[in-house]
VOZA-246927 format. One record per residue (C-alpha): residue number from 1; x, y, z. Coordinates in pm, 1 decimal. Layout:
[NUM, [X, Y, Z]]
...
This chain:
[1, [-406.2, 825.9, 2574.6]]
[2, [-409.3, 1027.2, 2349.2]]
[3, [-210.1, 1309.4, 2173.3]]
[4, [-267.5, 1676.5, 2135.9]]
[5, [-238.3, 1866.7, 1798.5]]
[6, [-137.0, 2283.9, 1766.2]]
[7, [-516.7, 2344.2, 1713.6]]
[8, [-531.3, 2175.3, 2028.0]]
[9, [-757.2, 1849.0, 1883.3]]
[10, [-731.3, 1517.3, 2058.4]]
[11, [-561.8, 1297.7, 1849.6]]
[12, [-523.1, 903.2, 1837.1]]
[13, [-181.2, 770.2, 1961.9]]
[14, [-15.9, 562.3, 1751.7]]
[15, [-8.0, 187.7, 1895.1]]
[16, [304.1, -32.2, 1786.9]]
[17, [405.2, -384.3, 1851.7]]
[18, [782.7, -470.3, 1819.2]]
[19, [876.0, -853.0, 1760.2]]
[20, [1258.1, -920.0, 1691.5]]
[21, [1351.5, -1257.6, 1549.2]]
[22, [1659.0, -1333.5, 1812.7]]
[23, [1750.5, -1585.4, 1530.3]]
[24, [1819.6, -1394.8, 1259.5]]
[25, [2141.3, -1327.4, 1108.7]]
[26, [2222.1, -1000.0, 1253.4]]
[27, [2060.7, -974.7, 1572.2]]
[28, [2228.2, -1358.0, 1639.5]]
[29, [2530.9, -1120.2, 1697.3]]
[30, [2389.9, -870.7, 1892.7]]
[31, [2195.8, -807.4, 2225.5]]
[32, [1834.0, -818.5, 2171.7]]
[33, [1708.6, -654.4, 2493.3]]
[34, [1933.9, -379.6, 2383.0]]
[35, [1792.5, -361.5, 2054.4]]
[36, [1429.0, -395.3, 2183.5]]
[37, [1502.8, -87.6, 2415.0]]
[38, [1667.0, 151.0, 2177.3]]
[39, [1387.7, 91.6, 2001.1]]
[40, [1109.7, 105.8, 2171.6]]
[41, [1233.3, 466.3, 2347.1]]
[42, [1280.8, 560.7, 2008.0]]
[43, [913.2, 571.1, 1881.9]]
[44, [785.4, 655.8, 2248.3]]
[45, [953.2, 974.8, 2198.3]]
[46, [784.2, 1056.3, 1931.3]]
[47, [438.6, 984.3, 2049.7]]
[48, [359.9, 598.7, 1989.3]]
[49, [263.1, 355.2, 2216.8]]
[50, [468.4, 88.0, 2228.0]]
[51, [497.6, -297.9, 2341.2]]
[52, [848.2, -511.6, 2214.2]]
[53, [864.1, -882.8, 2253.2]]
[54, [1208.8, -1113.7, 2143.6]]
[55, [1137.0, -1398.4, 2009.8]]
[56, [1261.6, -1708.0, 1812.5]]
[57, [1183.9, -1870.7, 1496.5]]
[58, [925.3, -2183.8, 1704.3]]
[59, [720.0, -1901.1, 1863.4]]
[60, [753.1, -1629.6, 1553.4]]
[61, [400.8, -1731.0, 1397.1]]
[62, [210.2, -1736.1, 1696.7]]
[63, [377.2, -1428.9, 1824.4]]
[64, [248.7, -1251.6, 1509.9]]
[65, [-53.3, -1403.0, 1510.1]]
[66, [-135.3, -1257.3, 1854.8]]
[67, [-5.7, -934.0, 1721.9]]
[68, [-231.3, -935.7, 1398.3]]
[69, [-549.2, -952.3, 1630.9]]
[70, [-413.4, -696.1, 1871.1]]
[71, [-501.8, -314.7, 1877.1]]
[72, [-195.2, -199.7, 1734.8]]
[73, [-172.9, 16.1, 1400.7]]
[74, [128.4, -107.2, 1330.2]]
[75, [412.8, -374.7, 1342.8]]
[76, [749.5, -385.9, 1327.4]]
[77, [931.2, -679.2, 1273.0]]
[78, [1282.1, -723.5, 1323.0]]
[79, [1470.7, -963.2, 1104.6]]
[80, [1608.5, -1122.7, 762.4]]
[81, [1416.0, -1216.0, 454.5]]
[82, [1260.9, -1550.6, 604.0]]
[83, [1133.7, -1343.1, 914.1]]
[84, [962.6, -1080.5, 726.5]]
[85, [813.2, -1358.2, 481.4]]
[86, [640.0, -1516.7, 800.2]]
[87, [540.9, -1139.3, 884.8]]
[88, [347.9, -1132.8, 506.7]]
[89, [200.3, -1433.2, 506.5]]
[90, [42.4, -1356.5, 868.1]]
[91, [-31.3, -999.5, 834.2]]
[92, [-190.6, -948.8, 466.6]]
[93, [-525.6, -867.4, 463.3]]
[94, [-541.7, -816.9, 788.7]]
[95, [-510.1, -409.9, 757.6]]
[96, [-208.6, -388.6, 1001.4]]
[97, [69.4, -196.6, 833.8]]
[98, [356.1, -333.2, 842.2]]
[99, [753.4, -182.7, 938.5]]
[100, [1067.5, -374.7, 875.4]]
[101, [1379.3, -353.5, 1033.0]]
[102, [1643.9, -476.4, 842.3]]
[103, [1835.5, -711.4, 1070.9]]
[104, [1885.9, -1021.5, 822.2]]
[105, [2189.8, -1097.7, 578.0]]
[106, [1988.8, -988.3, 273.6]]
[107, [1718.9, -764.7, 376.4]]
[108, [1613.1, -741.0, -39.9]]
[109, [1198.6, -627.0, 104.8]]
[110, [1395.9, -322.8, 310.7]]
[111, [1670.9, -275.6, 29.2]]
[112, [1376.1, -207.0, -213.3]]
[113, [1162.6, 7.6, -14.3]]
[114, [1467.9, 235.9, 21.1]]
[115, [1565.3, 159.2, 398.2]]
[116, [1891.7, 177.6, 458.3]]
[117, [2169.2, -133.4, 544.9]]
[118, [2239.7, 19.4, 939.5]]
[119, [1924.6, -104.8, 1146.8]]
[120, [1928.9, 247.5, 1331.0]]
[121, [1945.4, 454.8, 1048.0]]
[122, [1634.9, 260.8, 917.6]]
[123, [1461.6, 310.8, 1233.9]]
[124, [1484.1, 699.0, 1254.1]]
[125, [1324.1, 707.0, 879.4]]
[126, [1065.9, 447.7, 993.9]]
[127, [941.6, 680.8, 1280.6]]
[128, [841.4, 957.8, 1067.3]]
[129, [739.2, 662.6, 822.0]]
[130, [379.7, 652.5, 581.0]]
[131, [214.5, 375.0, 499.0]]
[132, [211.6, 270.0, 182.5]]
[133, [39.4, -19.0, -31.3]]
[134, [216.3, -276.6, -229.0]]
[135, [149.0, -599.1, -427.1]]
[136, [195.0, -964.2, -298.1]]
[137, [267.7, -1247.1, -525.6]]
[138, [238.6, -1614.6, -398.2]]
[139, [348.6, -1966.3, -543.7]]
[140, [97.2, -2227.8, -435.1]]
[141, [-70.0, -2034.3, -165.4]]
[142, [288.9, -1935.7, -39.5]]
[143, [297.0, -1573.3, 10.4]]
[144, [651.2, -1355.1, -122.0]]
[145, [708.5, -990.3, -158.1]]
[146, [1073.2, -1054.4, -300.1]]
[147, [1115.0, -1360.4, -551.1]]
[148, [1098.7, -1753.5, -544.9]]
[149, [1411.9, -1944.4, -704.8]]
[150, [1419.2, -2285.6, -872.1]]
[151, [1718.5, -2461.6, -943.6]]
[152, [2035.3, -2483.8, -771.9]]
[153, [2024.2, -2116.9, -552.5]]
[154, [1771.9, -2339.8, -313.5]]
[155, [2001.7, -2607.8, -254.1]]
[156, [2313.4, -2402.8, -162.7]]
[157, [2049.5, -2201.5, 112.6]]
[158, [1982.7, -2525.5, 288.6]]
[159, [2338.9, -2528.3, 270.1]]
[160, [2344.9, -2188.5, 448.8]]
[161, [2072.6, -2240.9, 704.7]]
[162, [2236.2, -2590.7, 858.2]]
[163, [2546.0, -2359.2, 913.9]]
[164, [2394.1, -2094.7, 1078.2]]
[165, [2517.9, -1958.5, 1400.3]]
[166, [2876.6, -2053.7, 1312.9]]
[167, [3167.8, -1854.3, 1275.9]]
[168, [3183.0, -1671.6, 1009.5]]
[169, [3462.9, -1717.6, 798.5]]
[170, [3419.3, -2030.0, 888.1]]
[171, [3053.0, -2051.5, 759.5]]
[172, [3071.4, -1906.3, 408.9]]
[173, [3390.5, -2037.2, 315.9]]
[174, [3240.5, -2380.4, 327.1]]
[175, [2908.3, -2250.4, 178.1]]
[176, [3116.0, -2065.0, -109.2]]
[177, [3251.9, -2442.7, -142.9]]
[178, [2955.2, -2614.1, -139.2]]
[179, [2781.5, -2353.0, -355.1]]
[180, [3083.8, -2406.2, -612.0]]
[181, [3030.9, -2759.2, -618.2]]
[182, [2683.8, -2773.0, -663.2]]
[183, [2703.9, -2507.5, -945.9]]
[184, [2891.5, -2740.7, -1148.7]]
[185, [2693.2, -3078.5, -1067.2]]
[186, [2362.9, -2961.9, -1058.9]]
[187, [2083.3, -3129.4, -1327.3]]
[188, [1920.4, -2923.1, -1615.4]]
[189, [1577.1, -2882.4, -1496.5]]
[190, [1310.5, -2895.5, -1788.6]]
[191, [1012.6, -2692.5, -1754.0]]
[192, [714.6, -2558.7, -1922.9]]
[193, [586.6, -2215.1, -1904.1]]
[194, [227.8, -2126.3, -2001.5]]
[195, [151.4, -1741.4, -1929.2]]
[196, [-191.7, -1626.0, -1833.6]]
[197, [-165.5, -1436.1, -2168.4]]
[198, [-155.0, -1725.7, -2333.9]]
[199, [236.7, -1767.9, -2442.0]]
[200, [399.9, -2087.8, -2415.0]]
[201, [770.1, -2193.8, -2396.6]]
[202, [989.0, -2473.6, -2339.6]]
[203, [1274.7, -2427.3, -2140.9]]
[204, [1619.8, -2604.9, -1998.4]]
[205, [1741.3, -2425.2, -1686.4]]
[206, [1967.1, -2464.5, -1351.3]]
[207, [1821.5, -2146.7, -1254.8]]
[208, [1442.5, -2030.5, -1231.3]]
[209, [1343.1, -1609.0, -1041.3]]
[210, [1000.3, -1530.5, -1034.8]]
[211, [965.1, -1174.0, -926.3]]
[212, [703.3, -993.7, -744.4]]
[213, [729.4, -681.9, -982.6]]
[214, [1015.1, -649.2, -1258.0]]
[215, [1380.4, -636.0, -1138.2]]
[216, [1485.1, -381.3, -1375.1]]
[217, [1763.9, -162.5, -1242.5]]
[218, [2097.1, -324.1, -1251.4]]
[219, [2397.5, -137.1, -1066.6]]
[220, [2761.3, -246.2, -1110.1]]
[221, [2843.4, -400.1, -789.9]]
[222, [2459.8, -424.1, -642.0]]
[223, [2176.6, -712.6, -685.0]]
[224, [1902.1, -620.3, -919.7]]
[225, [1664.0, -401.1, -773.0]]
[226, [1276.1, -301.4, -815.7]]
[227, [1179.6, 54.8, -864.2]]
[228, [804.9, -52.5, -810.2]]
[229, [650.8, -261.3, -576.5]]
[230, [253.0, -169.8, -735.8]]
[231, [290.4, -297.1, -1111.5]]
[232, [67.0, -622.9, -1034.5]]
[233, [338.1, -840.8, -1233.3]]
[234, [556.8, -1077.8, -1224.0]]
[235, [861.3, -1125.7, -1345.3]]
[236, [976.9, -1427.9, -1534.3]]
[237, [1392.2, -1455.7, -1533.7]]
[238, [1515.3, -1816.1, -1710.5]]
[239, [1844.1, -1873.1, -1749.8]]
[240, [1782.8, -2067.4, -2068.6]]
[241, [2022.2, -2425.6, -2089.8]]
[242, [2342.7, -2281.8, -1946.0]]
[243, [2646.5, -2539.4, -1907.4]]
[244, [2737.9, -2611.2, -1564.0]]
[245, [3039.6, -2392.7, -1500.4]]
[246, [2831.3, -2114.1, -1714.5]]
[247, [2655.9, -2124.6, -1380.6]]
[248, [2979.9, -1972.1, -1199.4]]
[249, [2986.4, -1686.3, -1494.2]]
[250, [2587.4, -1607.9, -1409.4]]
[251, [2611.4, -1640.3, -1050.1]]
[252, [2902.9, -1370.8, -1070.9]]
[253, [2698.6, -1102.5, -1319.5]]
[254, [2374.4, -1164.0, -1082.5]]
[255, [2579.8, -1055.3, -758.7]]
[256, [2818.0, -738.8, -997.2]]
[257, [2506.9, -623.8, -1100.7]]
[258, [2520.8, -740.9, -1487.0]]
[259, [2185.7, -812.7, -1479.4]]
[260, [2145.9, -728.6, -1860.1]]
[261, [2466.7, -873.6, -1971.6]]
[262, [2379.6, -1262.3, -1967.2]]
[263, [2327.6, -1399.0, -2346.6]]
[264, [2137.0, -1701.1, -2183.2]]
[265, [1897.0, -1505.1, -1990.7]]
[266, [1517.6, -1478.0, -2124.9]]
[267, [1237.8, -1285.8, -1931.6]]
[268, [876.2, -1241.3, -1942.1]]
[269, [665.4, -1055.9, -1736.9]]
[270, [280.5, -1176.3, -1599.7]]
[271, [7.7, -1169.6, -1373.0]]
[272, [-7.1, -1521.3, -1318.1]]
[273, [240.9, -1809.7, -1473.8]]
[274, [238.2, -2195.5, -1464.4]]
[275, [563.5, -2370.7, -1450.3]]
[276, [562.7, -2723.8, -1470.6]]
[277, [853.8, -2914.6, -1479.5]]
[278, [897.1, -3258.7, -1671.6]]
[279, [944.8, -3595.8, -1449.9]]
[280, [936.8, -3389.2, -1117.7]]
[281, [643.4, -3417.5, -876.4]]
[282, [799.2, -3199.8, -626.3]]
[283, [1061.2, -2909.8, -652.4]]
[284, [1265.6, -2717.7, -409.2]]
[285, [1163.0, -2317.6, -400.6]]
[286, [1361.5, -2108.5, -266.0]]
[287, [1088.1, -1806.5, -161.8]]
[288, [1218.7, -1511.5, 21.6]]
[289, [1487.9, -1714.1, 171.6]]
[290, [1274.8, -2009.0, 319.3]]
[291, [1274.5, -2334.7, 98.0]]
[292, [980.5, -2568.8, 29.1]]
[293, [978.5, -2857.3, -146.2]]
[294, [600.1, -2781.3, -320.9]]
[295, [410.6, -2986.4, -539.2]]
[296, [424.7, -2977.3, -906.7]]
[297, [334.8, -2731.7, -1131.0]]
[298, [419.2, -2433.7, -953.1]]
[299, [82.7, -2149.8, -987.8]]
[300, [209.9, -1810.4, -979.6]]
[301, [2.3, -1505.2, -948.7]]
[302, [-2.4, -1212.3, -777.1]]
[303, [-239.6, -945.7, -583.1]]
[304, [-214.1, -573.2, -648.8]]
[305, [-143.3, -355.8, -351.3]]
[306, [-200.8, -667.7, -100.1]]
[307, [16.7, -516.2, 162.4]]
[308, [30.6, -196.1, 409.5]]
[309, [424.8, -127.4, 454.4]]
[310, [538.6, 148.6, 629.9]]
[311, [843.4, 334.0, 440.2]]
[312, [1023.4, 627.6, 493.7]]
[313, [842.8, 938.1, 435.3]]
[314, [1075.2, 1078.5, 105.8]]
[315, [1034.9, 764.4, -82.4]]
[316, [897.0, 915.6, -448.1]]
[317, [565.2, 721.4, -528.1]]
[318, [606.1, 792.9, -845.8]]
[319, [902.1, 588.3, -914.9]]
[320, [813.6, 321.7, -1126.3]]
[321, [908.0, 59.3, -1303.6]]
[322, [966.6, 177.1, -1673.4]]
[323, [1035.4, -183.0, -1839.7]]
[324, [1173.7, -513.4, -1752.5]]
[325, [1463.2, -635.4, -1900.3]]
[326, [1341.1, -757.5, -2292.0]]
[327, [1376.3, -1112.8, -2371.7]]
[328, [1689.3, -1194.5, -2526.8]]
[329, [1668.6, -1427.4, -2858.1]]
């Protein structure tokens, strides 16, 4: 049913499909039905026609496919980075607008879109949100909107996932212990890196990050952020030959926001890049929070403005990545 404007003209109703992953990092500790009701009521009070579904990881893809085929203009997905990555995979190219409700542990894309970590505050902004097109990167056909990570961190992520649902203190104590052990023992990854512009580099690293647009804003006490999501550039960050115990310093520096103070960091930017690990037919890639075992070489590329997302109305369009971190000798 349509709504009526101030001039009396008939306006089409805005249709919204809500999909909540009840296994996401935050929602798993909450009443999912109550959250769905709160979201539904908020949008209905603002002239949206709403349908809500609560799913688990096993039915998430099927539900998203049904939503993509449905007549809803906007799909609101509540979950963490892995849930959002699945939504991007299913909704890119459909013309649907993706709205993100941060209900995970990290919520990286939501933060870069300017949404607050508190899901109810984010909800209030999304109700009057504006659609915007952002870039989508991919590695060997797997899309991502934040980053793809090679090296030690995918192994740590697998440990974290194996402890999902455990008591908070027990879970993170075990993850921290396992993480320190892996940082100290993980072998070097020897790779050749070739950009589409013709740059070639042979590098050794325990941590390689390829991001969808540049991580250029380092703030003390925060993870690095991207100020632009539509520049059509990959950011490539290689922590070249750090010693085993140096990885602890690299990790601390990243978590504290000292992104530009790591002397081992080499960075590049390109529209396409091939990373070819030596002596390895498959490697683990943590892509937007999900770990994949991928055949090598890894081919990264970016699709400019390949996804429509709902953002807060006050988000400035002219905020852009002025420059990447420059390569350090």
